[in-house]
N, C-alpha and C positions, 0 to 999 in steps of 0.2 A: 599689501602692496607698499613699497617704500622706494621713493625716487631719490637716488643719490645725487648729490651735488658734484660739480666738477672739482669742489674742494674749496675749503674756506679755512685760512689761518688767521685768527684775530688775536694779535699780540696782546691787545687790551680788551679781550671779549668779555671780561668781568666788569667793565667800566659802563654798564648800562645807565641811561639817563633816568633819574627818579623824578619823573615829572608829575604834574597835576597833584601835588601835595599841598597840605595846608601851610607848611612851613618852607618858604623858599630856601632856607639854609639846607634843607635836606636835598635840595635839587642839584647841587654841585656834583661834579664827577667824583666818584668815590671807589676805591679799589675794593673788590669783593674776591673771595677765592675762586680760582678757576676750577672747574668740575672735571675737566677731562683734558688729556694731552692734546695740544694743538696738531692740526694736520695741515697739509698743504693748502695755500690760499690762492684764490683767483686773482686778487688785486691787493698789492701791498698798501694801498691808501685807504682800505675799508676801515681800519680801526681809527685812523686819524679823522675821517669824515664823520663816521656814525657815532663815535664815543668821545665827541668833543664837548659834551654836556649841552647840546642844543638840538632842536628838532628842525627838520626841513619843512618849510611852509611854502606851498605852491597854490596859486589861483589860476582858474580857467574861465575862459568865456565859453558857455555851453549852449548848444541848441538841443532842446529836449522835446521830443513828441510826446503829446498827452491828449487823449480824446481826439485823435485824428488831426490834430494841428500841431505846429511847431511853436515852442515857446523860448524866450530868451531866458537863459539860466546862468547861474554862477556857481563854481565849486571851489571849495578849499580842500586840499589834500595835505594831511599832516603825517609825515614819516618820522618815526623816532624809535630808538631802541629801548627795550625794557626787560626786566627781569620777571619771568612768568613762572608760575607753579605747574610742574609737570603733572601733578595729581589733581589739583582743583581747577586748573585752567583759568586762573585769575592773576592779576598783578600782585606780586609778592609785597608785603608790607615791610619785611625785614629780610632782604636777600642775603646778608651776611650769615644769618642764622638758618638758612633754608637748606643748606648742604646739597645733597644730590636731587632735591626737589626743584632746584632752580634751574631754568631753561632760558638762555638769552633769546629774545625774539626781536624781529622787526615788526613794529606795529604800523599799520596804516589806518587813520581815521579820515574819512572823506565825508563832507557835508555839501549837499547840492540844493539850492533853493530856486524856485521859480513860481510864477503865477499862473493860474488858470482862470481867466475872467476876473471875478471879484475876489476870489480866495486864492490862498497860497499853498504851495507844497514845500516839505522839507524832507529830504532823504538823507539817511546816514548809515554808513557802514564802518565796522571795525574788523581788521583782519590781523590775526596773530600768527606769524610764520617764523619757526625756529631758523636761527642763522645758519645751521648746518645744512639747510636745503630740503629737509624732510617735509611731509605734508603739513599744511596749516593746522594748528591745534584747535582754533576757534575762529569763527566768523559771526558777527551779529549785524542785523539789518533792522532798521526802523523806518517806517513811512508815516508822516503826520500831514494831515490836511484838515480842512474845516469839518469834514464828515466824521473823522475819527483817526485811529492809528492802528498800525500793524507792526509786530515785533517777531523776528525770527532768528533762531540760533542754530548754527552747526557746530557740534562739539565732537572732536575726534576721539573715538574709542579704539580698541585694539585693532579691529579689522574693518572699521568703517566710521560713519558719522551718525550720531544721534541728532535728529532734527526736531526741534520744538518750535511751533508756530502759534501766535496768539493774534486773532483778528476780530475786528467788531462786526465782519460779515457773518451772518448766521451760517451760511454754507461753508464757512472756513472754521470759524470759532477757535477752539483750543485743540491742537493736533500734536501728536508725537509719532514719529516713524524713524526708520533706520534705513541708510543708504550704504551699500558696500563701498569699500575704498576706491577713490577716484580723486582726480585733481579738481579742486573747486575753481571754477572760472574766476571767481572773485579774488582768489589767491594768486592768480597770474600777475597782478600788479606788483606784489611784494616779491614774487620770484623773479621778475624782470630786475627789480632794484638789488636783490642779493647777488644774482649772477645769471644773466640770460642764457649763458651756455649750458646751464643746468636744466633748462626746460626741455623735456624730451620731444624730439621732432617726430612727425609722422602721425598716424592714427592713434589716438589716446582716448581714455575713458574720462570724460569730463561731466561736472554738474553745472549746467548753465547758471548764469547770473541769478541771485536771489531777487533782484529788482525786476528782471525779466519775468520770473515765475509770478511775483505779486501783481505786476501790472497786467499780465495775462490771465490771472486768476486760475492757474493751472498747478497741478501737483508737481513736486519736485521728482526728477528722474535723472538717471545716469544716461548720458548720450555719447555717441561716438563723434569725434571731432578731429580734424587734421590740423596739426600745429606746424607752422614753419616761420623762421625768421629770415627775412630778406634785408640785406644791407643796402642802404642808400647814401653812401658817403659817410658824413658825420653822424648820420641817423640810421636807425634800423626800425623794422616794422615787425612785430609779432602778429602773425595772421592766424586767426582762429575760424575754421569753417565747419560747421556741423553738417552731418549727413542725414540724420533723421529729422531735423527741424530746419525751417527756413531762416537760420540765424548765422550771423558772422560778426566778427569783432576784430579790429586792427588797432593795436596799441603802438604808437610811435614813440621812440625813446632815443636817447643819446647812445651811440654805439659804444663810446668810451665810458669808463667809470667816471661819475657815480650813477650813470644811466638814467639820468632824469627823464620823467615822462614828459614828453612834448605835446602829446594829444592823443586823441583816439577817434574812431568812427565805428558805430554800431548799427547793423542793419537787421531788419526783420521782414520777411516776405518781400524782399527787393527794395524796402523803403528804409531810409535813414531814420533811426529813432533817437540817437544821440550823437553828438560830436563835440569834442572838447579841444580847445586850443590854449596853450600855456601863454599866461600874460605876465606873471611875476613869480619870483622864487627867492627866498632868503632863508638863512639859518637864524634861529632865534630861540632862546629859552622862554617861550611864550608864557609859561605858567608862572613866571615871575613878573610878567607885564600885565597885571590885572587891576591897575589903578586908573582913575580917570586921566591922569597925565600921560598915560600910554596909548590913549586912543589914537593920536596922530599916526601911530605905527601902522594903523589900518590903511592909511593912504599909500604907504609904501607897497602894499599889497594889491592896490587898485580894487579894493573891495567896494561893491555897491550896495549889497543887501545888508 
């Protein structure tokens, strides 16, 4: 199964940001060979925004349910373009030498932190979505708290996702399984940013969020869900309603490009289990800002944790 995008033409699609490197000099925008002929594009500002040599940093005030109680939380979402390996599904060290193995992707790293009584939680996800709008190549999820940690990875194969899970719980332990092609709910966030019009409407096959599965301690399955986008003036809402499980998700985003995520609401069994509201956003080559003198920049993002 392949979901076609409404079309992306990236005049500078080869100018992926080389972030998180040891040498900041490597992080400047640098032309690399285009791998395929450009096709029609959804928004002419895409290349200017996403290939400017910076990442988009967004912070959110979050309400998170855990153990039957709501907690105040904070999330940082980092959107950035990268050059990915089509075969290894890792970030390329030398994109210029990669040839046809190079796939430009939009990466989302998000980190959510909150306290449960005396101890704290840290959640992190990474989503790697090709800019052509096809299915996400990989997602990873990790959960850390004072009890232990869990790691999970969806890796796209020819006709589905290989799923690997590692947990400190005896009943879960180390597992590996395979799920047939479907849209990963966790990839909807990058799909919104790339082009909301490319998200197929109506009843679709989805794999619910990895965090949902881990918090509920249930096996991953493909579910039917109805997807629709409702426009509300300058903002739009992507609504996801599952039919086989009592779960829904609403992602609120800017109607116009660059479709910044303004917030979300997630429910389970009629109860709100997470809600996020945007509080700050900026573009920054953060991987170059790793000195003590750069710490005041955190204030501009209204970070508490």
